[in-house]
N, C-alpha and C positions, 0 to 999 in steps of 0.2 A: 491369616496364618495363625495356627494355634498349636499348643503342645508344650510340654516341659522342656526348657532349654538345657537340661542336664546332658551329660555325656552319652547316656544310653537311651535317651528319650526318643519318642516317635513324634514327628511333626506332621500335622495335617494342613494341607495347602490346596487351594482350588486350582483348577486348570488355568483360569485367568491370571491368578497371582504368579504361577510358575511361568506362564507365557511372558508376563511383563518382566520377570527377573532375567530370563535368558536372552531377552532383547535389550537389556540394560547394561549387561556386563559380560565378559568372556566366560566360557564354561568353567575354567579353573576357579575364578572368583566366586561364581554362583555356588559351585560345589563346596568351597570353603565356608561360605556364608550359611549354607544349609547343613553343614557338618556331614557331608557325604562325599562320594567320588564322582568324577566325570563319567565313568562307565555306568554307574547306577542312574545318573541323570539322563544319559542317552537312552537307556532302556525305558525309563519312565516316559520320555518324550514320545518314543515310538508306540508304547503301549496306549497312551492317552491321546494320540493323534495331535500332538502339539508341534507346530512348525518351528524349526530352529534356523539360525542364520546360516547362510551358505559358507563354504570354505573361503577363507580370505576376507570374510566380512569385517572383522575388527582391524585388520591391516588396512583395508580400504578406508575405514573410519579414521584411522591415524593419519592417512595420507590426504584426508579431506576429499576423497572421491565419493561419488554417489553410490548408494547401496540399495538393494532391493529388500523390502520388508514383507514377509509373507503373513497374511492374515490368519488369525486363529480360526480353524475350521470347527464345525460342530463335533461334539463328542460322539464316538461310535456307540451303537446300540448295545446296551448291557454293561457299558463301562461307567463306573461312578464318576461324578464330577469332582469329588474330593480325592486327593492323592496323599497317601501316607508314606513318609520318608523316615527310615530308621537312621538316626545319627550314629556315625562311627565313633568309637572311643578315640580320644586324641593319642597321638604317638608319644611314647615316653621320652623324656629328655635323654640326651646321649649319656649323661652321667649316671642315669638310672637304668640304662639298657642292660639286659642280661648278657652273660658271656655267649649264650647260644645265639642271641640276636647279633652280636658282634661278629660271629663266625659266618653269618649268612652272607653269601656273595651278592653284592648289589646287582640289580637288573641292568642289562645293557639298554642304552637309549636306542630307540628305533632307528635303524639305518646305519648304526655305528658298530664296527667290529673292533676286536682287540688289536688287530694289525691290518695293514694295507695289503689286500689281495687283489690282483688284477687291477692295479691303480689306473685311474684316469690318466690319459697321455700327459697332461700338464703336471700332474702329481708325480708321475714316473720321471719326467724330465727334471723336476726339482730334486728328487732323490738322487738321480744320476749326477747332477751338477755337484751336490754336496759330497758324494763319494769321490768324485774326481778332485775336488778341492782338498779333501782330507788326504788323498794319496799324494797330491803335489806338495804338501807340507809348506805352503807359502801363505803369507798374509793376503787377505782380500778385503776390499772395501765393502762394508755392510751399509747399504743405503738407508736401512731402517735406523740403525744406531748412529749413522753418520761418522764412522771411524773405521780404521783398519782393525781387523780381527783375525785370529788364527782359527781356521775351520776345525771343528770337532765333529765326531760322529753324531748322528741324530740323537738329540736328548728326548726324554719323555715329553717335554713341552712341544718339541718339534713334531714328534710322532702324533701327538694329539691334534695339532693344527692340521697336519696332513690328512688324518682320518676324517676330520670335520670337512675339510675342503673336498676330499674325495667323495664323501657322501652327498654334499651339496651339488657338486658338479654333475654327478650321475643322476641325481634327482631332477635337476632342471633340464638336463639334456633329454631325459625321458619325456619331458613336456614340450619339446621342440625348441629349446634354447641352445645356442652354441656358445661354448666357453673357449676363449683364446687369449693369447698375449697381445698387448698393444705396444706402443712405443714407450721407451724410458720406464720400464718395469711396470707399466700399466696392465691391469687385468680387466678384461672386457667380457660382457655377456651380450649376445645379440639375438634378437627375434624379429623377423621381418625387417622393417626399415629402422627399427629402434635399437639403441645401444646404451648400455649402462656400464660405468666403470665402478669397480668394487675393490675391496681389500679385506682380507682375513688376517688379523694380526693380534698380537698381545698389546694391551694398553701400555703406553710408554710413560715413564716418570724420569725426572731429572734428579740425580743424586751426586754427592761429593765422593771423589775417589782420590786416595792419597797418591802423590806423584811417585813414579818408580825411580830407580837409581839413575837411569839415563836422563830422565826429566829433571831430577834434582840437580844434576851436574850443570844443566843449562839454565837453572833458575837464577833470576837476578837476586842480589842480596836484599833481604827484607820482604821478598815476595811470598805469597801464600804457598803452602806446601801441599795443596790439593787443587783439583779442578772439577768442574761440573761435567757429567757425562749422562747420556740417556741409557736407560736400561729397561728391560721388559719386565712387566709385572706378570702375575699368573692369571690375569683377567683377559679372556679371549673375546675379541670383538669382530663381528661381521658388519661392515657398513657399506652402503651404496654412496659413492662419492659424487655421482652425477646429480646435478640440481634436480630436485623433485618438488612439485607443488605441495606445500605443507611442510617442507623441510626434508633433509636427507635422513632416511631411516637407518637405524642401526640396532643390532641385537648383541647383548653383552652378558657375560656371566654375572649373576647376581645372587642375592640370598634366596630368591625364589627358585633358582635352579641354574644349572650350567647350560651353555648354548647347545650342547648335544640333545638336551631334553626339549629344545624349541626348534628343532630342524624343520618340522612341518610349518611352523610360523614363519621361519626364515624363507623357506621355499615359496610359500604363499605370498610373502612380501615381495620377493623378486618377481614372481609372475604378475603380481598386481602393478608393478612399476612400469611394465611395458605398455599396457593400455593407457596408463596415466601420461606417459611420455608421448604416446601417439596422439592423445587428446590435445596436449600442449602443442605438439608439432602442427597438427591440423589447424589449431587456433592461430598459430603464428603464420601459417600459410594463408589462412583466410584474411588475417590482418594485412599481410604483404600484398595479397591480391587486391584488397580494397584500397590500400595505399597506392598501388600502381594504377588502379582505375581512376582514383582521385587525381593522380598526377597527369594521367592522359586527358582527363576532363579539363584540368587546369591549363594544360598545354593547348588543348583545342580552343578553349575560350581566349587564351592569350593570342593564338594565331588569328582567331576571328577579329579580335580587337586590333591587331596590327594590320590586318587586311582592310578593315573598315577605315582605319586611320589613313592608310596609303591611298585608298580609293578617294577619300575626301580630299586628300592633298592633291591628287590628280585633278579632281573637279575644280579646286581653287586655281590650279595652274591653268586649266583651260579657260576658266572665267577671266583670269588675268590676261591671258592671250587675247581673249575677245575684246576686253577693254582697251588693251594696247593697240589692237587692230583698228578699233573704232577711232581712237585718237590719231593713228597713223593715216587713216582715210581722210579725216578732216584736215590734217596737216597737209596731205598730198593735194587736196583740192585747192587749198589756199596757195600752195607752192605752184600748182599748174597755172593758176591765174596770174601769178606774179612773174613767171618766166616768159621771156619772149619766144614766140614759136620758132623763129629763125635764128635763135641765139647760137653763139659759138659752142663748139664741142668742149666738153669738160672731161679731162683725163682721157682724151681720145674717143669719148663716147658721146653720141648726139643726145640732146635734151629729151627727145621723144623716147629714145631707148632707155634713158634713166628712169623716166616716168613709168614705162612698161615694166621695167625690173621691179620698181617699188610696188606696183600693183600686184605682181606675182608673189612677192614676199609677204605682202599683207594678206592675200588670200590663203597662202599656205599657213600663216600664223594663226588665222581664225578658222577653227574647225566648223563653226556654224555657217561659214560661207559655202560649204559643200553640203553633203548629206548629214542632217542632224543626228542620225543614228550612229554616225561614226564617233560622235562624242561618247555615247554609251558604250560602244565597242572598245574604245580606248580605255575607258574607266574599268570595264570588265576584264581587260587584259592585265591589269595591275595585280601583283602578288605581294605577299608579306615581305618579300625580299627585294622589291623594286627599289626602295629607298634604304640605303645602308647607314645614313647619318642619323 
């Protein structure tokens, strides 16, 4: 970059240098750095075939979302590689401005009128509620100030807030977003399966207010004669209250300009919030699905472990029965030799019948006495719930 940095100087800059600048900072900052206007820079970008960031690029950067960077294409035939930018003279300080300049009516911010015409249904409802409260001449609870207030007709600050709200609502609804009320004074914007909660308000501050006559009558001796109260400043804020990756974005009046001058940025930020929330939702759904799959796998392995343990327990039971049967057979053989054949009946049952009963019980107790496959069949019939202890 070359040239005299004076107020009326001409700056010479290459296509590569201008391309690097416009992808490093927003349009307004680059224009200020080069001493020109955003309109002039946009004209030069088109003339010299320089790719510029997409709409909402810098909002996505602030939200930590991925962005697409367009490569610098070759210069068109016949267009020089160097670009000359005429710096604009700085605006005079307010104290030095002429009377003619003071009489010039400031330009309206895009999308904002001087009064609400054909208001959005939600804005129309707010206006109707205020008019009804004013007619009722009764105090109402202001949830923003957290105290009872006497309703008054719309103030200039109220009208400004309604104008900004009306412009934002209409702009986002033109892009497929639905604006509606939620529960407990919540304001919502919906697109597809995603939902964000937002608010448009004046920044609040806490200040001291002298006690009125009624409050002074109830004041305890020696107590302070003032109390803290919230009040609205003249700084208008639009903020997304829903959790967002990278933080909850907000736009506020500042020295760089009022929020009316940043409506495009606000709308782009709102529209960028929905895909960001969708990505978070899908990630959470994927995490939940993986967790459920892991739980199912853990449960399956636990069931296999319980089944294996139960089957082995059954095997040990059958092995124990076999050992007991073998011991019973040996005992029965000794008992048979020891008993007289024509001995007296015991318990009304003959000796032969007692021995036959014992043999049947031993055979039933020993599964190997019959078909050996029955041992495997009995083990296979075991389930994880066969043993409850």
